[in-house]
Structure formats: C-alpha cells, structure tokens
N, C-alpha and C positions, 0 to 999 in steps of 0.2 A: 636262748636267753629267757624265754617265758617258762621253760621247763625248769631251768635253774632257779627261777624266782618261786615257782610253785613248791619246790622242795624246800626252799629257804622258808617260805611262810609256814610250811607244815612244822619244821623243826622249831621255829621260833614260837609257835602257838602251844606246843606240848612241852612242858617243863621237863617230863621224864626223857624225852628225845634230845632236847637241848643239853641235859646234864650227861646223858650217856655219850654224846658226841664230844662234849668238853672232856669227859674222862678219857676217851680214846686219845684225843689230842695230847692231853697232859701225860698220859702213860708213855705214848711214843716219845715224846719230847724228853721225858725223864731218862729213858733207856738211851736214846741217841746222843743226848747232849754231853755224856760223859764217856770218853774213850774207855775208861776202866769199867764202868757199868756195862757198856756194850760189849766189851770183850767177855765179861762174865756171863751175859745173856747168851752169847754165841756159844759158849761151852754148854749151856743147858739145852739148847735146841740142836746141837751137833749129833746128839744121840737120838734124835726123833726124826724119822723119815719124813714126817709130815710138816716139820718145822720150816718156816720161811721168815725172811726178814721183815721187821715191822715197817709198815708203809706210813709216812707222815700224811696227815690230813691237808688237802688243798684248801687254802684260806679263801679262795674266791670261787672255785667251781664246785658247788655243792653236789652235783650229779656224779662226781667222780670219787666220792668218799667210800664207796663199796670196798675198794681194795684195802683201804686202811682198817675199817671194821672187820674185815674178813681175816687180815693178818693178826689182829689181836684175838679173834675167837679161835684161830688155828693154833695160836701160841699160848691158850689160856693156861693150860697145865704149867708150862714153863714160866709164865709170867707170875703165877701164884707162887711157884717155888722161889723165883727171883725176888719178888717182894718179901716174902717170909724171911729169907736169908738176910736180906739187907736191914729189915726191920729189927732183927735179932743181933746183928753184929755191928751196925753203925749207929753210933750214939750222937751223930750230927743231925742237922735239919733233914738230910737225905733219908735217915732212918725214920724220922717221923712222917715224911711223905710217903715213903714205902709202906709204912703202916696204914695210912689212910687209903692207899691204892688197894691194898690187900683186903681190907674191910669191905670196899665196894665191890671187888671182884668175887668175894665169897657170898655175895648176896644173889639169890635167885632173881630177884627183880632187875638187877643189872645184866645177868646173862640172858634173860628172857628178852628185855628191850633190845640189846645188841643182836640177838638172833633174828628178831622181827625187822630190825633196821637193815640188817644184812640181805635179808630176802627181798625187802622192798627196794633197796638201792641196787641190787643186782640187776633187776629188771629195768629200772629208771636209768641206770648207766648203759645199758644196751640200747635203749631207745635214743638216749642222748648222743651216743656214737653214731647211730643210724642217721639222726637229724643233721649231722655235721658233714655228711657226704657231699661232695662237690656236684655229684650227678643227681642229687635228690630233686624231685619235682613236688610242687605243692600238693598234688593229689596224694602222693605217697606219704607226705608229712601228716596229712589228715588221717590217713590209715593207720599210721603208727601211733598216733596219739589216741585214736579210737581203740585200738588194740590194748594199748597201755591201760585205758580206762576199764576196759573188759577184764583184764588180768587182775587189777585191784579189786574189782567187784567179785571176782572169783575167790581171791584171797579172803574177803570178808566172810565168805561162807565156809572157810577152811580153818576156822580157829582151833577146832578139836584136834587136827592132825598137827598144828603148829605147837599147840600146847603139850601134846603127849611126846612129840620129838624133842622139845626142850627139856622135858622131865627125863626122858630116856637118855639123852646124850650130855646132860649136864655133868660136870665133873664131881667126883665123889666128895671133894672138899667143899663144895658149895652147899649152903644151908638149904634144906627142903623149904619149898614155898610155904608161907604161912599168912594168915590173916592179921592185919594190924591190930593191936589192942584198942578195944573200944574205950574211948574217953568220955567221962562223964561231964557233960557241959553244964557250967553253972545255970541255975534256973533263969537268971536275968538275961542270959544270952541264949538260951534254948528257944529254937524257933522250928517247929516241925515242918515248916514249909521251906527251910533253908536247905537246898540241895547241894551246897557247897560242901557239906560234910558228908564224906562217902561212908557208907555202911554196907558191907557186904555179908551175905549169909553163907558163902562158901569161897574156897580159894579159887575155884574155877571161875566163879562169878567176877571175882577181882580182876583176873587177868584177861578175861574175855572183854571187860569194859576198857581196860588199857588197849587191847588189840583193836577193838573197834574204833577207838578214839584216834588212833594212828592212821588205820586204813581210811576212815571217813574224812578226816582232815586232809588227806593226801588227795582223796577224790574231789573234795570240795575245792580245793585250791587249784587243782588241774582244770577243773571246769571253768572257774572263774577267769583263769589265765588264757584259756584257748577258745572258750565260747563267746568271745568278743565279736562285735559287729564286723571289725575290719578282718579278722581272721576267717570268719564263716563266709563273708562276702567274697573274699578272695579265692 
C-alpha cells in the first residue's frame, strides 16, 4: 500500500507523467471501446510478430501500470497508423479524437516520458509483486525497498544511455527532439529570479531535467513513505 501511494504521489506531482498516463488510458479506451475500431487495430498488429493486445490501466493499483504502458510502446507503430487512418477517414468526433492522439504520439516528448515510465514501473511492479508474497517477512521487505532505492539512484546516473536509446529506437514518424521556442516575457512580468520559466541551452539539458525530475520525485516519495518511525522500528 505504501509503495502504491509513493508511485501515486510521484505521478500527481509531475504534470508530464500525469498527462502521459492519462494519454495511455484514453488511447486504450478509445481502441477497446469500439468493436469496429478494435477489429481494425487487430488487423494492423496481426502482421507484426511483436504486436500484443493493449492492456487497460488499473484504476486503483498504480504499481501494475507497467503492462499498459508497455503495450502502448510495443504497438507504437501500429497505433500511429491506426490513428492516422481514422483521422483521415472518419468525419465524426472519433476522427477528431484520433487526430489528437496522433499529434501526441508523434511528439518525442511523449515517447521519451513513456519510455522512462516503462523502465521505472517495470522495477516498481516487480518489487510490488514480491511484497505481496504470503511467505514474505519484514526483513526481506526492508531489503526489497532498499534495493529499489538503489536501483532508482543507479537510474539517475544513467540518463545518457536512456536518452540515446530513446533517440535510437524512436519511430521514424516521430519528430526529432527540439527546444521549445523562447518566449519574450513582457517587461512588467519579467523577473530574472523566477525559476518557473524554464530556459534550456540544449536539447539534452531539457530531457536531462525531465529525467531527473521523475527519478528524484520517485526517490523522495519512496523515502517519505518507508522511512517512517513505525516502519523503521518494526
């Protein structure tokens, strides 16, 4: 339960993660809620040996969302083709929704955040499953949490590999990563001490900041949930 809450705190704190998970939920629901759309999607993945069925997000158990994120990333190419086709041929609200999903999926920001969350949730899900074993004793539970903290700290120093892998394996249709256009702030609102306005000197710096934000928040909430007096003293 505490691990579940730590993950929930992290996602709610970081808008990019919150939006990415909502996108996954909406994509899966859009495909699965219509038998016609689901049948069409299955025709697209039938030709791909790596294609798997889309997995819905669990509404209450945050630590098992790895399978849903993974299913979207595995079917990324098929989903892009799926949404492009519906956006071009369906004049109803479904076509408009498909166009919106397509726009998000063609963004490198979306692909990168989902890739980071997949890696993060993969390890959290494994620990969550281990913590639910009937034969588990408290000493082992302590060790599992400490191992997870060590894994997250290792991830923090592994940004370069993560970023290069995302660039290497991103789909060809996805736009290349780029810096946001700098906006000129009206003088009356300009405050050089205002750190809420992000300015990056390079693309790598931008995604490094995003990556550190996710890992640091995960570590912080993990510590706050498990380094309590009751957990440590027990």
